[in-house]
C-alpha positions as CSV (number, residue, x, y, z in Angstrom):
1,M,70.8,34.4,-53.1
2,T,68.5,37.4,-52.6
3,I,65.0,36.9,-54.0
4,P,62.7,39.9,-54.4
5,S,59.9,39.8,-51.9
6,S,57.2,41.6,-54.0
7,L,54.1,39.6,-54.7
8,P,53.9,40.6,-58.4
9,F,57.5,39.3,-58.9
10,R,56.7,36.0,-57.2
11,L,53.4,35.5,-59.1
12,G,55.1,36.6,-62.4
13,M,57.9,34.1,-62.0
14,A,55.4,31.2,-61.3
15,A,53.3,32.2,-64.3
16,A,56.4,32.4,-66.5
17,V,57.5,28.8,-65.5
18,A,53.9,27.5,-66.0
19,L,53.8,29.1,-69.5
20,L,57.2,27.8,-70.4
21,M,56.2,24.2,-69.4
22,A,53.0,24.5,-71.4
23,L,54.9,25.7,-74.4
24,L,57.4,22.9,-74.0
25,W,54.6,20.4,-74.0
26,L,53.0,21.9,-77.1
27,V,56.3,22.0,-79.0
28,L,57.1,18.3,-78.1
29,R,53.6,17.3,-79.2
30,E,54.0,19.2,-82.5
31,L,57.3,17.4,-83.1
32,G,55.5,14.1,-82.8
33,M,55.9,13.0,-79.2
34,P,53.6,10.0,-78.6
35,A,50.5,10.9,-76.5
36,S,50.5,7.5,-74.8
37,L,54.0,8.0,-73.2
38,S,54.7,4.3,-73.4
39,P,58.4,3.5,-73.2
40,A,58.4,1.6,-76.5
41,A,56.6,4.4,-78.4
42,L,58.8,7.1,-76.9
43,S,62.0,5.2,-77.7
44,V,61.0,4.8,-81.3
45,W,60.2,8.5,-81.6
46,L,63.4,9.5,-79.9
47,N,65.5,7.3,-82.1
48,G,64.0,8.9,-85.1
49,Q,65.0,12.4,-84.0
50,G,68.7,12.0,-84.8
51,V,71.0,14.2,-82.7
52,W,68.0,16.0,-81.2
53,G,66.8,12.7,-79.5
54,P,68.9,13.2,-76.3
55,V,67.8,16.9,-76.1
56,F,64.2,15.9,-76.4
57,L,64.6,13.2,-73.7
58,F,66.2,15.8,-71.4
59,L,63.3,18.2,-72.0
60,M,60.7,15.5,-71.5
61,M,62.2,14.6,-68.1
62,V,62.3,18.3,-67.1
63,L,58.7,18.6,-68.0
64,A,57.8,15.4,-66.1
65,V,59.4,16.6,-62.9
66,V,58.1,20.2,-62.9
67,V,54.6,19.2,-63.9
68,G,53.9,16.6,-61.2
69,P,51.0,14.5,-62.8
70,I,53.2,13.5,-65.7
71,P,55.0,10.2,-64.8
72,T,58.8,10.0,-64.9
73,L,58.9,6.2,-65.1
74,P,58.0,5.9,-68.8
75,V,60.6,8.5,-69.7
76,S,63.3,6.8,-67.6
77,A,62.4,3.4,-69.2
78,A,62.4,5.0,-72.7
79,S,65.9,6.5,-72.1
80,G,67.2,3.0,-71.6
81,L,65.5,1.7,-74.7
82,A,66.6,4.6,-76.9
83,F,70.2,5.2,-75.7
84,G,71.3,2.3,-73.6
85,M,71.4,1.8,-69.8
86,L,74.4,4.1,-69.0
87,T,73.7,6.9,-71.4
88,G,70.0,6.7,-70.7
89,T,70.5,6.9,-67.0
90,L,72.8,9.9,-67.4
91,L,70.3,11.8,-69.6
92,A,67.3,11.0,-67.4
93,A,69.2,11.9,-64.2
94,V,70.4,15.3,-65.6
95,G,66.9,16.1,-66.8
96,A,65.3,15.1,-63.6
97,L,67.8,17.1,-61.6
98,T,67.2,20.2,-63.8
99,G,63.5,19.9,-63.3
100,A,63.9,19.4,-59.6
101,M,65.9,22.6,-59.3
102,I,63.3,24.5,-61.2
103,A,60.5,23.3,-58.9
104,F,62.7,23.9,-55.9
105,F,63.4,27.6,-56.8
106,V,59.8,28.2,-57.8
107,A,58.6,27.1,-54.4
108,R,61.4,29.1,-52.7
109,V,60.4,32.3,-54.5
110,L,56.7,31.7,-53.7
111,G,56.7,30.6,-50.1
112,R,60.1,30.5,-48.4
113,E,60.1,34.0,-47.0
114,I,56.5,33.7,-45.6
115,L,57.2,30.4,-43.8
116,R,60.6,31.6,-42.5
117,E,59.0,34.7,-40.9
118,K,56.1,32.7,-39.4
119,L,58.2,29.7,-38.2
120,S,61.5,31.5,-37.3
121,S,62.3,28.9,-34.6
122,H,61.3,25.8,-36.5
123,P,64.3,23.4,-37.2
124,V,63.0,22.8,-40.8
125,F,62.0,26.3,-41.8
126,A,64.2,28.7,-39.8
127,S,67.2,30.3,-41.4
128,D,69.5,28.1,-39.3
129,G,67.5,25.0,-39.8
130,S,69.1,21.6,-39.6
131,Q,70.9,21.1,-42.9
132,R,71.9,17.5,-42.0
133,L,68.3,16.5,-41.2
134,L,67.0,18.1,-44.4
135,F,69.8,16.6,-46.6
136,W,69.1,13.0,-45.4
137,T,65.3,13.5,-45.6
138,V,65.6,14.5,-49.3
139,F,68.1,11.7,-50.0
140,L,66.0,9.0,-48.5
141,T,62.7,10.1,-50.1
142,R,64.5,10.2,-53.5
143,L,65.5,6.6,-53.0
144,I,61.9,5.5,-52.8
145,P,59.9,6.0,-56.1
146,L,56.6,6.0,-54.2
147,F,57.2,9.6,-53.2
148,S,56.3,12.2,-55.9
149,F,59.5,13.6,-57.4
150,A,57.8,17.0,-58.0
151,L,56.2,17.1,-54.6
152,I,59.5,16.6,-52.8
153,S,61.1,19.3,-54.9
154,Y,58.4,21.9,-54.2
155,A,58.3,21.0,-50.5
156,A,62.1,21.2,-50.1
157,G,62.0,24.7,-51.7
158,V,60.2,26.2,-48.7
159,T,62.5,24.6,-46.1
160,A,65.8,25.9,-44.9
161,I,67.9,23.5,-47.0
162,H,70.6,25.1,-49.1
163,G,70.2,24.7,-52.8
164,W,73.4,22.9,-53.4
165,R,72.6,20.4,-50.6
166,F,69.2,19.7,-52.2
167,A,70.9,19.2,-55.6
168,V,73.4,16.7,-54.2
169,A,70.9,14.8,-52.1
170,S,68.5,14.6,-55.1
171,L,71.2,13.4,-57.5
172,L,72.6,10.8,-55.2
173,G,69.2,9.6,-54.2
174,M,67.7,9.3,-57.6
175,L,70.5,7.5,-59.4
176,P,69.8,3.9,-58.1
177,M,66.2,3.8,-59.2
178,T,66.9,5.8,-62.4
179,F,69.4,3.2,-63.3
180,V,66.9,0.4,-62.6
181,F,64.2,2.1,-64.6
182,A,66.5,2.7,-67.5
183,G,67.6,-0.9,-67.4
184,L,63.9,-2.0,-67.2
185,G,63.4,-0.3,-70.6
186,N,66.6,-1.5,-72.0
187,T,66.3,-5.2,-71.1
188,F,62.6,-6.0,-70.4
189,E,62.1,-7.6,-73.8
190,L,65.2,-9.7,-73.5
191,N,64.9,-10.9,-69.9
192,P,61.8,-9.7,-68.2
193,T,62.1,-12.0,-65.2
194,L,65.6,-10.9,-64.3
195,T,64.8,-7.2,-64.8
196,V,61.6,-7.2,-62.7
197,S,63.3,-9.3,-60.0
198,A,66.1,-6.8,-59.8
199,A,63.8,-3.8,-59.7
200,A,61.7,-5.5,-56.9
201,L,64.8,-6.2,-54.9
202,V,66.0,-2.6,-55.1
203,L,62.5,-1.3,-54.2
204,V,62.4,-3.6,-51.1
205,V,65.9,-2.5,-49.9
206,M,65.2,1.2,-50.5
207,S,61.8,1.1,-48.8
208,A,63.2,-0.8,-45.7
209,L,66.2,1.4,-45.2
210,P,64.3,4.4,-43.7
211,W,62.3,2.1,-41.5
212,Y,65.4,0.4,-40.2
213,L,67.2,3.7,-39.5
214,S,64.1,5.0,-37.6
215,R,64.1,1.9,-35.4
216,K,67.8,1.7,-34.9
217,P,69.0,5.3,-34.7
218,H,72.3,4.3,-33.0
219,S,73.1,1.3,-35.1
220,R,76.4,1.0,-36.9
221,L,74.8,1.9,-40.2
222,A,73.2,5.0,-38.8
223,R,76.5,6.1,-37.3
224,W,78.3,5.4,-40.5
225,I,76.1,7.7,-42.5
226,N,75.9,10.2,-39.6
227,L,72.2,10.4,-39.9
228,Y,71.8,11.2,-36.2
229,R,74.1,13.2,-34.0
230,Q,75.6,11.1,-31.4
231,P,75.4,12.3,-27.7
């Protein structure tokens, strides 16, 4: 994909995306989206929108991912409350991936060419940078909700990772915790102890995995996922 290199084009595209996100926020607020963004309030509002409810959920997740300070957790939890765990997970994941791709391409347009020229021999920023390393980096950081979804998307945009690899790594990495968060919203009132325990267990496993792989680069697990090239 060839991206025009002129500064006015780059700035114009960034301004257009910022304006679009601002308009989207204003439209959703005019339609009655709760300002508190609590899962319970959001789910009540979404259920009252009829066939437009899933569309509004999708747009809310896009907005939450592109505009970093807006949290994605309440939206994911509301998706489970409003539409059930499976449908809610699908809607939240598709919205999050769409937002991630928007952030990715904005960063690519704004900064990719500059970094590629200045760091032409760097394995992350060069044209022939390590796709395997970048794929697994995105995948592992998506597994851990402590990392900002927006920040990862913008940062990946200026690296050498191919757009389709970024999309696949993001989708596969986000699904486990999106499912947990949607389930948290869907079942918290019925069985909070079970839900919180399951979420905590997934968080521990996902957080420990990168640490284990860094300490055991030649373990059977590392070889199975081909995280490191074997000598």
